[in-house]
C-alpha positions as CSV (number, residue, x, y, z in Angstrom):
1,M,18.5,-8.3,14.1
2,R,18.8,-8.2,17.8
3,Q,15.5,-7.1,19.3
4,S,17.3,-5.1,22.0
5,R,18.7,-2.9,19.2
6,L,15.3,-2.5,17.4
7,F,14.4,1.1,18.1
8,T,10.6,0.5,18.0
9,K,8.8,-1.0,21.0
10,T,5.5,-2.9,21.2
11,R,2.4,-1.4,22.9
12,R,-0.1,-3.1,25.1
13,E,-3.0,-0.8,24.1
14,A,-4.3,0.1,20.7
15,P,-4.5,3.8,19.8
16,R,-7.9,5.2,20.6
17,D,-8.3,7.0,17.3
18,E,-7.9,3.8,15.2
19,L,-10.9,1.6,14.6
20,A,-9.5,-0.7,11.9
21,K,-7.8,-3.9,13.1
22,N,-4.9,-3.4,10.7
23,A,-4.0,0.0,12.0
24,Q,-4.4,-1.1,15.7
25,L,-2.1,-4.1,15.3
26,L,0.5,-2.4,13.0
27,I,0.9,0.5,15.4
28,R,0.9,-1.7,18.5
29,A,3.6,-4.0,17.0
30,G,5.7,-1.0,15.8
31,Y,5.3,-1.6,12.0
32,V,3.9,1.9,11.3
33,H,3.7,5.3,12.8
34,K,0.7,7.5,12.1
35,E,1.4,11.0,11.0
36,M,-2.2,12.1,10.3
37,A,-5.4,10.6,9.0
38,G,-4.5,8.6,5.9
39,V,-0.8,9.1,6.2
40,Y,1.6,6.6,7.8
41,S,5.4,6.2,8.1
42,Y,6.7,2.7,7.8
43,L,9.2,1.7,10.4
44,P,12.0,-1.0,10.1
45,L,9.6,-3.9,10.5
46,G,7.0,-2.4,8.2
47,R,9.6,-1.5,5.6
48,R,10.8,-5.1,5.5
49,V,7.2,-6.4,4.9
50,L,6.7,-3.9,2.1
51,E,10.0,-4.8,0.4
52,N,9.0,-8.5,0.6
53,I,5.6,-7.8,-1.0
54,E,7.4,-5.8,-3.7
55,K,9.8,-8.7,-4.4
56,V,6.8,-11.0,-5.0
57,I,5.1,-8.5,-7.3
58,R,8.3,-7.7,-9.3
59,R,8.9,-11.4,-9.9
60,E,5.4,-11.9,-11.3
61,M,5.4,-8.7,-13.3
62,D,8.8,-9.4,-14.8
63,A,7.6,-12.9,-15.7
64,I,4.8,-11.5,-17.9
65,S,7.2,-9.2,-19.8
66,G,6.6,-6.1,-17.6
67,Q,9.4,-3.6,-17.7
68,E,10.0,-1.6,-14.5
69,I,10.5,2.1,-14.6
70,R,10.1,4.9,-12.1
71,M,8.0,7.9,-13.1
72,A,7.7,11.3,-11.6
73,T,5.1,11.9,-8.9
74,L,5.1,15.7,-9.4
75,H,3.2,16.1,-12.6
76,P,2.8,19.1,-14.9
77,S,-0.8,20.2,-15.2
78,E,-0.9,20.2,-19.1
79,P,-1.3,16.4,-19.7
80,W,-4.0,16.3,-17.0
81,K,-5.9,19.1,-18.8
82,Q,-5.5,17.3,-22.1
83,S,-7.0,14.1,-20.7
84,G,-9.8,15.9,-18.9
85,G,-8.6,14.6,-15.5
86,W,-7.7,18.1,-14.2
87,D,-11.4,18.9,-13.8
88,N,-12.9,15.5,-13.5
89,V,-10.7,13.6,-11.0
90,D,-12.0,14.9,-7.7
91,V,-9.2,13.3,-5.6
92,L,-6.4,15.0,-7.5
93,F,-4.0,17.0,-5.3
94,K,-3.3,20.3,-7.2
95,I,-0.4,22.6,-6.3
96,E,0.4,26.1,-7.4
97,S,4.1,27.1,-7.3
98,R,5.6,30.5,-6.5
99,T,5.9,31.1,-10.2
100,E,2.1,30.5,-10.5
101,K,2.6,27.3,-12.5
102,E,0.2,24.5,-11.7
103,Y,1.2,20.9,-10.9
104,A,-0.5,17.7,-9.7
105,L,0.6,15.0,-7.3
106,G,0.3,11.7,-9.1
107,Q,-2.7,9.7,-8.1
108,S,-2.3,7.6,-11.2
109,E,0.2,7.7,-14.1
110,E,-1.7,7.5,-17.4
111,E,-0.9,11.1,-18.2
112,I,2.8,10.5,-17.7
113,V,3.3,7.0,-19.1
114,T,1.4,7.5,-22.3
115,P,3.7,10.2,-23.7
116,I,6.7,8.2,-22.6
117,A,5.5,5.1,-24.4
118,G,4.6,7.1,-27.4
119,E,8.1,8.4,-27.7
120,Y,9.7,5.0,-27.6
121,A,7.2,2.8,-29.4
122,P,6.5,4.5,-32.8
123,S,5.9,1.3,-34.7
124,Y,3.6,-1.8,-34.5
125,K,6.9,-3.7,-34.1
126,D,7.3,-2.1,-30.7
127,L,4.0,-3.4,-29.4
128,P,2.7,-4.9,-27.3
129,L,4.5,-3.1,-24.5
130,A,4.0,-3.3,-20.7
131,L,5.6,-0.7,-18.3
132,Y,5.2,-0.8,-14.5
133,Q,6.4,1.1,-11.5
134,I,6.2,0.8,-7.7
135,G,6.0,4.2,-6.1
136,Q,4.0,6.7,-4.0
137,K,0.6,7.9,-4.9
138,Y,-1.5,10.8,-3.4
139,R,-5.2,11.2,-3.3
140,D,-7.2,14.0,-1.7
141,E,-9.6,11.7,0.1
142,L,-12.3,13.5,2.0
143,R,-12.4,10.8,4.5
144,A,-9.4,8.6,4.9
145,K,-10.3,5.5,6.9
146,S,-9.7,1.9,7.6
147,G,-6.1,2.4,8.6
148,V,-3.7,1.7,5.7
149,L,-6.5,0.5,3.5
150,R,-7.7,3.9,2.4
151,G,-5.1,6.6,2.6
152,R,-4.1,10.0,1.2
153,E,-0.5,8.8,0.6
154,F,0.2,5.1,-0.2
155,T,2.5,2.8,-2.2
156,M,1.2,1.3,-5.4
157,K,2.3,-0.9,-8.2
158,D,0.7,0.3,-11.4
159,M,1.3,-1.2,-14.8
160,Y,0.2,0.1,-18.3
161,S,0.1,-1.9,-21.5
162,F,-0.3,-0.9,-25.1
163,H,-1.6,-3.1,-27.8
164,T,-2.4,-3.1,-31.5
165,S,-5.7,-4.8,-31.1
166,Q,-8.5,-5.4,-28.6
167,E,-7.9,-9.1,-29.0
168,D,-4.3,-8.7,-27.9
169,F,-5.3,-6.7,-24.9
170,D,-7.9,-9.3,-23.9
171,A,-5.4,-12.0,-24.1
172,Y,-2.9,-10.1,-22.0
173,Y,-5.6,-9.3,-19.4
174,E,-6.0,-13.0,-18.8
175,V,-2.2,-13.3,-18.3
176,V,-2.2,-10.5,-15.8
177,K,-5.2,-11.9,-14.0
178,E,-3.4,-15.2,-13.4
179,A,-0.3,-13.3,-12.2
180,Y,-2.4,-11.3,-9.8
181,I,-4.1,-14.4,-8.4
182,K,-0.6,-16.0,-7.8
183,I,0.6,-12.8,-6.0
184,F,-2.4,-12.8,-3.7
185,A,-2.1,-16.5,-3.0
186,E,1.6,-16.2,-2.1
187,C,0.5,-13.4,0.3
188,G,-1.9,-15.8,2.0
189,L,-5.1,-14.4,0.4
190,V,-7.9,-15.7,-1.7
191,A,-9.0,-12.9,-4.0
192,K,-12.2,-12.9,-6.1
193,V,-12.3,-11.2,-9.5
194,T,-15.4,-8.9,-9.6
195,E,-16.9,-6.7,-12.3
196,A,-17.2,-3.0,-11.4
197,S,-17.7,0.4,-12.9
198,G,-14.6,1.9,-14.7
199,G,-15.2,5.2,-12.8
200,S,-13.2,8.2,-13.9
201,F,-10.6,6.0,-15.8
202,S,-12.8,4.3,-18.3
203,E,-16.4,4.0,-19.6
204,K,-16.0,0.2,-19.8
205,I,-16.5,-2.4,-17.1
206,S,-13.4,-2.8,-15.0
207,Y,-12.3,-5.8,-12.9
208,E,-11.4,-5.6,-9.2
209,F,-9.7,-8.2,-7.1
210,M,-11.5,-8.4,-3.8
211,V,-10.7,-10.1,-0.4
212,L,-13.5,-10.6,2.1
213,T,-12.9,-8.6,5.2
214,D,-15.0,-6.6,7.7
215,A,-12.8,-3.6,7.1
216,G,-13.7,-3.5,3.4
217,E,-15.4,-0.7,1.6
218,D,-17.3,-2.7,-1.1
219,T,-20.3,-5.0,-1.0
220,I,-20.1,-8.0,-3.3
221,V,-22.2,-10.9,-4.1
222,Y,-20.3,-14.1,-4.7
223,C,-20.5,-17.8,-5.2
224,E,-18.7,-20.2,-2.8
225,T,-18.6,-23.1,-5.3
226,C,-17.3,-21.3,-8.4
227,N,-15.4,-18.1,-9.2
228,Y,-18.5,-15.9,-9.9
229,C,-18.4,-12.5,-8.1
230,S,-19.7,-9.1,-8.7
231,N,-19.8,-5.7,-7.1
232,V,-23.4,-4.9,-6.1
233,E,-23.1,-1.4,-7.7
234,V,-23.1,-3.0,-11.2
235,T,-25.3,-6.1,-10.9
236,N,-28.9,-6.9,-10.3
237,A,-28.0,-10.1,-8.5
238,K,-28.6,-10.2,-4.7
239,E,-28.0,-12.6,-1.9
240,G,-29.9,-15.8,-2.3
241,D,-30.2,-15.6,-6.0
242,P,-28.9,-18.5,-8.1
243,C,-25.4,-18.1,-9.3
244,P,-25.5,-17.4,-13.1
245,K,-22.6,-19.9,-13.5
246,D,-23.5,-23.0,-11.4
247,G,-26.9,-22.2,-9.8
248,S,-25.7,-22.2,-6.2
249,A,-27.2,-19.6,-3.9
250,L,-25.2,-16.4,-3.9
251,K,-23.8,-14.9,-0.7
252,Q,-23.2,-11.2,0.1
253,G,-20.2,-9.9,1.9
254,I,-18.0,-6.9,2.6
255,A,-14.7,-6.9,0.8
256,S,-11.6,-4.8,0.3
257,E,-10.1,-4.2,-3.1
258,V,-6.5,-5.3,-3.5
259,G,-6.1,-4.8,-7.2
260,N,-7.8,-3.7,-10.4
261,V,-7.7,-3.8,-14.1
262,F,-9.0,-1.2,-16.5
263,D,-9.5,-1.5,-20.2
264,L,-8.8,2.2,-21.1
265,G,-9.4,1.7,-24.8
266,Q,-7.8,4.6,-26.8
267,K,-8.8,7.3,-24.4
268,Y,-5.4,8.4,-23.3
269,P,-3.5,7.8,-26.5
270,K,-6.0,10.0,-28.3
271,A,-6.0,12.7,-25.7
272,L,-2.2,12.8,-25.5
273,G,-1.3,12.1,-29.1
274,F,0.3,8.6,-29.0
275,T,0.1,7.0,-32.4
276,Y,2.1,4.2,-34.0
277,K,2.6,3.2,-37.6
278,D,0.8,0.0,-38.6
279,E,2.1,-2.5,-41.2
280,E,0.8,-0.3,-44.0
281,G,2.5,2.8,-42.6
282,N,-0.8,4.3,-41.3
283,D,-1.1,6.1,-38.0
284,Q,-3.1,4.1,-35.4
285,Y,-4.0,4.7,-31.7
286,P,-3.0,1.7,-29.5
287,I,-5.4,0.0,-27.1
288,M,-4.3,0.7,-23.5
289,G,-4.7,-1.2,-20.3
290,C,-4.1,-0.2,-16.7
291,Y,-3.3,-2.7,-13.8
292,G,-3.2,-1.4,-10.3
293,M,-2.2,-3.1,-7.0
294,G,-2.0,-1.2,-3.7
295,I,1.1,-2.4,-1.8
296,T,0.5,-0.7,1.5
297,R,-3.2,-1.6,1.2
298,L,-2.2,-5.3,0.5
299,M,-0.2,-5.2,3.7
300,G,-3.2,-4.0,5.6
301,V,-5.5,-6.6,4.1
302,V,-3.2,-9.4,5.0
303,V,-3.4,-8.2,8.6
304,E,-7.2,-7.9,8.5
305,A,-7.6,-11.4,6.9
306,L,-5.0,-13.5,8.8
307,A,-4.6,-11.9,12.3
308,D,-6.0,-13.7,15.3
309,E,-6.8,-12.6,18.9
310,K,-3.1,-12.6,19.8
311,G,-1.8,-10.4,17.0
312,I,-0.5,-10.4,13.4
313,V,0.1,-13.6,11.4
314,W,2.4,-13.0,8.5
315,P,2.8,-15.6,5.6
316,E,6.4,-16.6,5.3
317,S,6.7,-15.0,1.9
318,I,6.3,-11.4,3.2
319,A,7.1,-11.7,6.9
320,P,9.8,-9.3,8.1
321,F,11.9,-12.3,9.4
322,A,11.7,-16.0,8.9
323,L,12.4,-16.9,12.5
324,H,11.8,-15.2,15.9
325,L,14.6,-16.5,18.2
326,V,13.5,-16.1,21.8
327,N,15.8,-16.7,24.7
328,A,13.4,-17.5,27.5
329,M,16.3,-17.5,30.0
330,P,18.1,-14.1,29.5
331,N,19.7,-14.2,33.0
332,D,21.3,-17.6,32.4
333,S,24.8,-17.2,30.9
334,E,24.7,-20.7,29.3
335,A,21.4,-19.9,27.6
336,V,22.7,-16.6,26.4
337,Q,25.7,-18.2,24.9
338,Y,23.6,-21.0,23.3
339,A,21.2,-18.4,21.8
340,D,24.0,-16.2,20.6
341,E,25.6,-19.1,18.8
342,L,22.3,-20.0,17.1
343,Y,21.8,-16.5,16.0
344,D,25.3,-16.1,14.6
345,Y,25.1,-19.5,12.8
346,L,21.7,-18.8,11.2
347,T,22.3,-15.3,10.1
348,A,25.7,-16.2,8.7
349,R,23.9,-18.6,6.4
350,G,21.3,-16.1,5.2
351,T,18.3,-16.9,7.5
352,A,16.5,-13.7,8.4
353,V,16.3,-13.9,12.3
354,L,14.8,-11.5,14.8
355,Y,16.6,-12.4,18.1
356,D,14.8,-11.5,21.3
357,D,17.8,-11.0,23.5
358,R,16.1,-8.5,25.8
359,D,16.3,-8.9,29.6
360,V,12.5,-9.2,30.2
361,R,10.2,-12.0,31.4
362,A,9.6,-15.0,29.1
363,G,5.8,-14.3,29.2
364,E,6.4,-10.8,27.8
365,K,8.6,-12.1,25.1
366,F,6.0,-14.7,24.0
367,A,3.2,-12.1,24.0
368,D,5.3,-9.7,21.9
369,S,6.2,-12.6,19.5
370,D,2.5,-13.4,19.0
371,L,1.8,-9.7,18.3
372,L,4.7,-9.3,15.8
373,G,3.5,-12.3,13.9
374,I,6.8,-13.8,12.6
375,P,5.9,-17.2,11.1
376,N,8.1,-19.4,13.3
377,R,9.3,-18.9,16.9
378,L,12.4,-20.7,18.1
379,V,12.6,-21.0,21.8
380,V,15.8,-21.5,23.8
381,G,14.8,-22.8,27.3
382,K,15.6,-25.4,29.8
383,E,14.9,-28.2,27.4
384,A,17.4,-26.8,24.9
385,L,20.2,-26.7,27.6
386,A,19.4,-30.0,29.2
387,G,18.5,-32.2,26.2
388,N,19.5,-30.1,23.2
389,S,15.8,-29.9,22.3
390,L,14.7,-26.6,20.6
391,E,11.0,-25.7,20.4
392,L,9.8,-24.4,17.0
393,V,6.3,-22.9,17.2
394,N,4.3,-22.2,14.1
395,R,2.6,-18.8,14.6
396,A,-0.4,-19.5,12.3
397,T,-1.3,-23.0,13.6
398,G,0.3,-23.2,17.0
399,E,1.9,-26.5,16.0
400,V,5.1,-27.3,18.0
401,E,8.0,-29.2,16.5
402,R,11.2,-30.1,18.4
403,Y,14.7,-30.1,16.9
404,T,18.2,-30.8,18.0
405,R,20.5,-28.0,17.1
406,E,22.0,-30.1,14.3
407,E,18.5,-30.8,12.9
408,L,17.6,-27.1,13.0
409,F,20.8,-26.3,11.1
410,Q,19.8,-28.8,8.4
411,R,16.5,-27.0,8.0
412,Y,17.7,-23.4,8.1
413,G,21.4,-23.6,7.7
414,T,21.8,-24.3,4.0
């Protein structure tokens, strides 16, 4: 992609109505456009990041036998009334049509996926079953805040599993937990698994995956030397208390939820009439689990956790481009030809390159490059023309490596 053709432009100043770092940087860098509080459009750069996050998630969900589907987001009211959610879920958007029929905008999909699973899994031989989707969700938040971390419209991966026993669900939960930790690690994050209330979804304890960030909405106590962590709403532990696992002093911090797991028991199968035949031919209700991961929220948390004073810092796995090719001499015909040839060679071999071919000062290009946060910046300057030495700058560390063009092609040209 030639940056001169990219329709978005960077901004020097952050929008005055955004307090969260993620929103300030994503808007300044041209990744998102704010429509209203809690609702953002994702522009070309932002869309590429979301698609890369989705690739990571799909790979891990498919690896644990998840089957991807796409469910409706406009829901009939009847299953919501059967489950009790119509009156008890306060963030549910409700719509009345011109025919006076009532609908809901999906804020979660238990009411839709349970009847689907019930229709296609009538026997114990069909279980366990795990279905997931990646799609839009809508929640009537009274106070949307923290940029893309807490919105009224957002993208989410939600998976639902059905089991013949509690033991089978418990075993599958451990598998999902490890998959979640792998996803967050690939996105450059260290997530802590915390106990929390099940809220409107379940009477049982749920598990949340938390990343420490000042923009978070939850207060947690955690141990730095082991994996103990708990939301303060469901624990008596406090900062300074000994960790129940290894005795170290607990710390308290602000964190943002990036994923969750609910043991739904038989609540939704009972409410919506999903039974299967066991080995003796008797009707049984399956045990159901729900596994959520906010994709737009995850994008915002990565910005919050990894950005520095210069701008965004994307991990390579989800960055919009692998390389930011910067021609520092746009008025030099030899430099332009050299940079054009690099761009054509690398893109022809599958490397995702954003090529800053704009006719602006080098300092402005470098500042924009830092703001955009692409993992590696490749600079075409005097050294490249004189000695065939290309400067490759790591955005996260600032480390500089030098390559001849042939060496660069060996690294990126395969």
